[in-house]
N, C-alpha and C positions, 0 to 999 in steps of 0.2 A: 485363501482365508474367508471363513464364512462367519458373519456376525449374527448374534441373536439379539432379542429385544433388550436383555440385560446389559449387553455391551453398549447398545445405543443409549440406554438410560445413564450409563456410566460417562460416556462421551458427552452427553447433553449436560450432565452435572458439572463435569470438568470445564466445559465451555461456558457454563452459567446461562444456559438457555433452556426454555421450558419446551418439552415435546410431549404431546399428548399421547396416551396408550394407543390410540388409533393410528397415530402417525409412525409409532416405533417400529412396526413391522414393515411398513413402507420404506423408511430410511434404512432398516437393516438390510433390505434387498439392494437398495441403491448403493450403499456403501460397500457391500460385499461385491457387487458388479464392478465397482471402481477398483477395489483391491485385487480382483481377479485379472483385470486389465493391466494393472501394474506388475503382477507376477508374470504375465505374458511378456512385457517389456523387459523384465529382468532376464529372460531366457535369450534375448537377442545378443549375439556375439558383437561387442564393440571394440575388440581388440585392435589397436592400430588406427582407430577413428579419433581424429583430432577433436578436442572439446570446442564447441561452438560458442562463441561469446557475443556474436552479432550475426543477423541474417544478411547484412550487407557488408561488403568490405570497404567501407567509407570511414576514414578517420576525421575527427572534427578538428578544425584549426585551432591552434593554441594561441592565446594572447599573453602579453606580458602581465605578470601578477604585480601590479604597482598600486600602492594606496594613494588615492587622490580624494580631494574633498568634493569633487563633483562639480563645483563652481556654478550651481544652478539654483542658489537661494531664491532669487527672484521668480524663477519659473515655478518653484515648489510652492510658494505661498501666493501665487498669482490668482489662483481660483478660490482661495480661502475667503470666507466672509469677512473676516477682519484679521489684521496682523499688526504687530507692534515690534519694531527692531528686527524684523525678519523672522519672527516667530509666530505661531498660530495663537490666536487668543481664543480660549474656551471658557465656558461658564464655570464658576466655582461649584464644586460638588460637595465640599464640606465646609462647614462654618466654624 
């Protein structure tokens, strides 16, 4: 598939980006080259090839999904400039 300047202008309008007239020809060649490469990839026979979900065959360890309060109130407010009753003290923004 080969794109022209009008197709690039339409893509730019849909993407809400501004492309100068001087750059439209350049982008038309670049995008056309990418689309040609994708057409080449579509010609490859992938029958019987398993889908790749990860490049490494490592599974992450699972942990128990339990709700906890964290029990770290003192550690959270420790570095705060001011705290009252375990809560951050912030300046009033509305009067």
